[in-house]
KERO-137131 format. One record per residue (C-alpha): x, y, z. Coordinates in pm, 1 decimal. Example, Ala and Ser with C-alpha at 12.3 -4.5 7.8 and 13.67 -1.06 7.14 Angstrom:
<nodes>
<node c1="1230.0" c2="-450.0" c3="780.0"/>
<node c1="1367.0" c2="-106.0" c3="714.0"/>
</nodes>
This chain:
<nodes>
<node c1="4492.7" c2="-1721.4" c3="1796.9"/>
<node c1="4212.5" c2="-1964.9" c3="1950.3"/>
<node c1="4018.4" c2="-1617.8" c3="2061.4"/>
<node c1="4003.9" c2="-1535.0" c3="1689.5"/>
<node c1="3888.5" c2="-1871.3" c3="1607.4"/>
<node c1="3617.2" c2="-1829.3" c3="1841.7"/>
<node c1="3487.8" c2="-1531.4" c3="1723.2"/>
<node c1="3458.6" c2="-1635.0" c3="1344.5"/>
<node c1="3267.6" c2="-1937.8" c3="1447.6"/>
<node c1="3020.3" c2="-1714.1" c3="1668.7"/>
<node c1="2987.3" c2="-1476.0" c3="1418.8"/>
<node c1="2893.9" c2="-1762.0" c3="1113.2"/>
<node c1="2621.9" c2="-1889.2" c3="1386.3"/>
<node c1="2478.7" c2="-1578.7" c3="1415.3"/>
<node c1="2432.2" c2="-1531.6" c3="1025.5"/>
<node c1="2081.6" c2="-1644.6" c3="942.5"/>
<node c1="1965.5" c2="-1894.8" c3="733.5"/>
<node c1="1974.3" c2="-1711.9" c3="378.0"/>
<node c1="2276.6" c2="-1541.7" c3="387.5"/>
<node c1="2446.9" c2="-1910.3" c3="445.3"/>
<node c1="2336.8" c2="-2058.6" c3="82.9"/>
<node c1="2505.9" c2="-2271.7" c3="-163.5"/>
<node c1="2245.2" c2="-2237.0" c3="-457.8"/>
<node c1="2130.6" c2="-1915.3" c3="-552.0"/>
<node c1="1787.8" c2="-2039.9" c3="-655.4"/>
<node c1="1743.8" c2="-2253.7" c3="-362.8"/>
<node c1="1635.5" c2="-1896.0" c3="-156.3"/>
<node c1="1587.6" c2="-1616.0" c3="-371.7"/>
<node c1="1246.0" c2="-1600.2" c3="-569.1"/>
<node c1="1220.8" c2="-1329.6" c3="-839.7"/>
<node c1="884.8" c2="-1230.5" c3="-976.7"/>
<node c1="1051.7" c2="-1268.9" c3="-1331.7"/>
<node c1="733.3" c2="-1398.7" c3="-1484.1"/>
<node c1="545.6" c2="-1246.8" c3="-1777.2"/>
<node c1="174.3" c2="-1155.1" c3="-1685.0"/>
<node c1="32.8" c2="-1239.9" c3="-1997.5"/>
<node c1="233.9" c2="-1512.5" c3="-2203.4"/>
<node c1="349.5" c2="-1690.3" c3="-1814.1"/>
<node c1="727.4" c2="-1671.8" c3="-1954.7"/>
<node c1="999.3" c2="-1740.7" c3="-1677.6"/>
<node c1="1355.6" c2="-1817.6" c3="-1630.6"/>
<node c1="1452.3" c2="-2162.5" c3="-1783.0"/>
<node c1="1801.8" c2="-2333.7" c3="-1722.3"/>
<node c1="2064.3" c2="-2432.9" c3="-1902.1"/>
<node c1="2398.5" c2="-2476.1" c3="-1947.8"/>
<node c1="2668.2" c2="-2244.1" c3="-2023.1"/>
<node c1="2963.1" c2="-2414.3" c3="-2264.2"/>
<node c1="3321.0" c2="-2338.1" c3="-2279.8"/>
<node c1="3526.8" c2="-2379.4" c3="-2519.6"/>
<node c1="3666.3" c2="-2602.5" c3="-2372.4"/>
<node c1="3330.5" c2="-2764.1" c3="-2354.8"/>
<node c1="3284.6" c2="-2769.1" c3="-1972.3"/>
<node c1="2921.1" c2="-2659.7" c3="-1876.0"/>
<node c1="2804.2" c2="-2498.1" c3="-1583.2"/>
<node c1="2470.8" c2="-2454.2" c3="-1495.9"/>
<node c1="2293.3" c2="-2081.3" c3="-1576.8"/>
<node c1="2009.2" c2="-1877.9" c3="-1624.0"/>
<node c1="1809.2" c2="-1727.7" c3="-1934.8"/>
<node c1="1604.1" c2="-1455.4" c3="-1850.0"/>
<node c1="1277.0" c2="-1358.3" c3="-2041.4"/>
<node c1="1277.6" c2="-990.0" c3="-2200.7"/>
<node c1="1077.4" c2="-831.5" c3="-1960.9"/>
<node c1="979.5" c2="-481.7" c3="-1973.6"/>
<node c1="732.9" c2="-293.0" c3="-1700.7"/>
<node c1="464.8" c2="-105.5" c3="-1932.3"/>
<node c1="205.8" c2="108.4" c3="-1864.4"/>
<node c1="-90.9" c2="144.2" c3="-2123.4"/>
<node c1="-402.5" c2="360.4" c3="-2115.5"/>
<node c1="-693.5" c2="176.2" c3="-2060.1"/>
<node c1="-988.5" c2="385.4" c3="-2206.1"/>
<node c1="-1262.2" c2="155.4" c3="-2081.7"/>
<node c1="-1200.1" c2="233.8" c3="-1758.1"/>
<node c1="-1047.8" c2="627.3" c3="-1820.4"/>
<node c1="-687.7" c2="506.6" c3="-1635.9"/>
<node c1="-350.5" c2="362.0" c3="-1634.7"/>
<node c1="-253.3" c2="7.7" c3="-1614.4"/>
<node c1="139.8" c2="-92.9" c3="-1517.8"/>
<node c1="192.9" c2="-474.9" c3="-1682.0"/>
<node c1="541.0" c2="-651.8" c3="-1635.6"/>
<node c1="513.7" c2="-828.2" c3="-2018.4"/>
<node c1="750.5" c2="-987.4" c3="-2220.4"/>
<node c1="865.3" c2="-824.5" c3="-2602.6"/>
<node c1="665.1" c2="-1072.7" c3="-2722.7"/>
<node c1="311.6" c2="-1013.6" c3="-2506.8"/>
<node c1="391.7" c2="-635.8" c3="-2579.1"/>
<node c1="367.4" c2="-717.8" c3="-2983.5"/>
<node c1="10.2" c2="-907.4" c3="-2877.7"/>
<node c1="-100.8" c2="-634.4" c3="-2714.2"/>
<node c1="-57.3" c2="-412.2" c3="-3008.0"/>
<node c1="-222.0" c2="-682.9" c3="-3218.8"/>
<node c1="-552.9" c2="-770.4" c3="-3055.6"/>
<node c1="-556.2" c2="-456.0" c3="-2866.1"/>
<node c1="-536.5" c2="-359.5" c3="-2482.5"/>
<node c1="-922.2" c2="-434.1" c3="-2450.8"/>
<node c1="-951.9" c2="-784.5" c3="-2517.2"/>
<node c1="-587.6" c2="-892.5" c3="-2334.0"/>
<node c1="-730.6" c2="-716.6" c3="-2056.2"/>
<node c1="-1087.4" c2="-958.1" c3="-2059.3"/>
<node c1="-835.7" c2="-1232.4" c3="-2125.3"/>
<node c1="-653.0" c2="-1183.6" c3="-1794.8"/>
<node c1="-935.8" c2="-1081.3" c3="-1574.6"/>
<node c1="-1141.2" c2="-1451.5" c3="-1690.2"/>
<node c1="-825.9" c2="-1610.7" c3="-1594.7"/>
<node c1="-811.0" c2="-1489.2" c3="-1251.8"/>
<node c1="-569.1" c2="-1208.2" c3="-1273.3"/>
<node c1="-587.0" c2="-864.8" c3="-1069.8"/>
<node c1="-536.8" c2="-581.5" c3="-1299.2"/>
</nodes>
């Protein structure tokens, strides 16, 4: 019986630090950020019927979208929110790319 306990303790000591975690957001960083608007996940509460509150994340509606950039005759892949796709449809891809490049984003 004692041998099994020692083996379990040795196994726990050999795990890397990211495998032993209490809070998911502490060790995992996802790039869930819109390249145009900068929208990212926000934190809120999930409220049950009995009014018990537990933490949860609200993720933005991100889509990976390819656009044909006619000025450079190539395809551009962007990770955008639904609102940003509507903005590109309204203002045009050329003006949006120009604004992104002046902000320092590599496209």
